[in-house]
N, C-alpha and C positions, 0 to 999 in steps of 0.2 A: 555412575557417570551421567552427565547431562546428555540430552538428545542432540543429534547432529543438526546444525543450522546451515541448511543448504545455501540460502541467500547470502549469509555471511561469508561462507567459503568461496562462493563465486565472486563476490565483490573483492575479497582479499586477494584472490588470484588473478584478478583482471579479466575474468571471463564474462561474456555477455549473458543476459538472462531473458527469459520469456515467461510471461504470466498471463492470466486472464481473470476476469471479474465474475463473481457470482453474488446475486442478491438473495437467492434461495438458501435455506438452511438444510435442504435435503442432501444428505451425504452422498447419495447416488450420483449427484452431479460431479462431485469430486472424483468418484470412481471412474466415471466416463472420461473425464479430463486426464486422470492418471493413466488410464489404459491406452491413451494415444502415445504416451512416451515422449512428448515434445515439450512439456511445461515444467519449469523449475519450481514454480510456486503458484498458489492460488490466492487471489485477494478476495476476502469476504468484505463486501461493502456494507458494513454494519450500520453506517450512517443513513442508508437509504431504505432498509427493510427491517421488519420485526424479527427479534430473536430473543432467546433467553440464555442463561448461563450454561445450561445443559447442551444447547446447540453449539456453543463455542468449543466445548470439549470434544463433541462428536465430529465436528468439522476437522479439527486438528488430528484426531485419531485416524480419520480416513485418509488424509493427506500423507500421513506418515507411512501408511501401508504401501504407498507408491513412491516412497523416498522423495516426496515433494515438500517444499517449504510452504509457509502460510503467512499472509499479511492481513491485518485487520484495519480497516479504515473507520475511524471513530468520530463521533460528534464532539465538537469543542465544548459544549455545555456540560458534558459528563466526562471530560477528558481524563482526570486522574483515575477515577473509578474504572472506566472502560479500558484504559491502557493497562492498568495493573491486572484486571481480570482477564484481559486478552492474553497477556504474557503468562499468567498463571494457567490458562487453559492449554498453552503450548504454542501460541502464535510466535513465529520467529521474527516477525517484523510488525511495527505499528506505523500506520500512516496518519499523521495528525493533520487536521483540517483548519481552515479559517484563521490561521495565525496572521496578526496584523503588525507585529513589531517584534524586535529582538527579545523583549522581556517575556512575551507570550511563548516564544520558542524555548527560552530557557526554562520556563515553567513546565512545558511539555517534557523536556529532557529530564528534568528533575524527577518527574512522576514515574518515569520508566527506567531509571537507573537505580542500582542497589543502594540501600541505606548503609553505606560502608565508606570509610575514609578515602579509599581510592577512587570512589565514584561520586560521592556527594549527593546521592539521590534520596528518594523517600520510599522506595520499594523495599519493604522489610521481609521478615520470615513469615511465610504463609504456606501451609500444606495444601497446595492446590495441585492440579494435575502435573505441573512441571516438576514436582518434587518426587513423584511416585517411583521414578527409576533410580533415586538416590538413597543413600543410607541416612538414617536419622530424620529428625524433624525438619531440618533446613538450616540455613546459615553456614553450611560447609563451603569450602573453597570451590567445589564443583557447582554448587547452587549459585553462589555469587557470580561465578564466571558465566554460567548459563544465562542468568538475567542480564548481566552486563553486556553480553554479546547480541542482545536483541537489536536488530537493525532499525534505526529510527529514520523515518522518511517524513517529508513535510510538503504539503500543498503550497505552492506559490500562487495565490489566487486573490489577494487583496492588495490595494494600492500601497498600503504601508509596507507590506512584505517586498513588493517590487522596488519601492524606493530605497529600502534598507537592505537590498539583496546581498551586497558584498559582505556586510557585517554579519548577516545571518549565515551565509555560507562559510564564513571564517570559523564558526563554532565547530569544534572537533567532533561533536556528536551529531551534527547534521550530515548524514551520510548519503542520502538520496533525496532528490526533490522531484516533484510532479507538477507540471504546469496546469493551471485551471482557468481556461479562458472564459467559461460561462460565469463563474463567480466574480471574476474581475470585471467583466462587462457590466454585470448588475451593480457591483460595488461602486463603479464610477459613472454609471448611467449612460452607457453607450452600447451599441450592438457588437456581436462577436467579431464581425469583419471590419470594425473600425480600425483605421491606421494606428491608433493608440494601442489597441490590443495586439496587433501584429508586431509592432515595435517592442512591446513589453515581452512578448513570447520570445522573440529573437534574443533580446537582452538576457532573459532567464536561462536559455539553453547555452548560449555562448559563454556567459559569465560562469556558470556552473562547471562547464568543461575546462575552462581556463583555470579555475580555482581547485580542480581535482575532486569535485563533488559529482556523484553519479546522477545525471538527469535521466528520468524515465519518460518515454513517449507513450501516451495512450493512443492507440490506433484502432480503426474499424476493420481494416483488411491488410493483407500483405502488400497491396499496391502502395501503401503509404510508407513502407520501411525505408526505401532508398533516400528519400528526402532527409531523413534523420541520420542515416548512416553517413551521408556525405558531410555532415557537420560534426560528426564524432560521437553521436549517441549510440550506445550499445545495449540499452535496456528497454524492453518493450512490454506493454500489456495490451492484448488484443481482445476486443469484444466483451460484451456483458450478456449474461444469460437472458435477461428480460428483453434487451434490445434485439438479440438474435431471434428470439421467438416472435417479437412484434414485427420485425421486418419480413420474416417468412410468412406469417399469417396475413400481413397486409399485401405483399406482392402476389402470393399464390391465390389469396382470396379474390383479389382484383381480377386476375387472369381468368379464374374459373367463373366468376360472376359475369364477365363479358361473354364467355362461351355459352352461358345459360340465357343470355338476353334473347327474347323472342319466343322462348318456350312457355 
């Protein structure tokens, strides 16, 4: 049988989810997260940090020890390869970046869905880590179901995606979306706090909720949760390892440095 897909189960049952981000490929970070008992899945932000294929397997192995799911955020430029290798390593969700129109979204979906008449994708039979718990080489009904249940999430962070939001959200395989203010601000040449960005953010969250697609809010602390709960958001990802470390080193370093002044 295929492995349990925690994120899929939570979404299907209408339950809220909580995740966090890691850039590091050190599995000990996932162990620390898992030991808290609070997180449903861990997102490996592969788009931002270096990794190899062995790392992907090891990150998934570690998360499974704590009954947590996994999401991989991938570069658009290597999208089909990274999506399929991530799924093969055991990631239960793929977060696609930088999509600019509905055609690109359909391309992403196709790369991550089984090469089977019921799915119409291009992911074929491959004896990667996601097959090790199944009988045979692959291609069984369990294998097809396991690949087909991968949760597909999309960054809404380009003007084209915002403009065509309703059509993108209407695709049945678009199951979760993530707002990306920084990319959109760069894409249209304004700052993050520009009224255009604020309006686009509201449109993205409100439209997704209205159309029954799960929007996820990336937050830096628990203080930000209420704002999103009030509009109907039930999925959150809090903090990133590198940012948590930077903030600690900056804040504590500054305080200690001031204490040392004059010595």
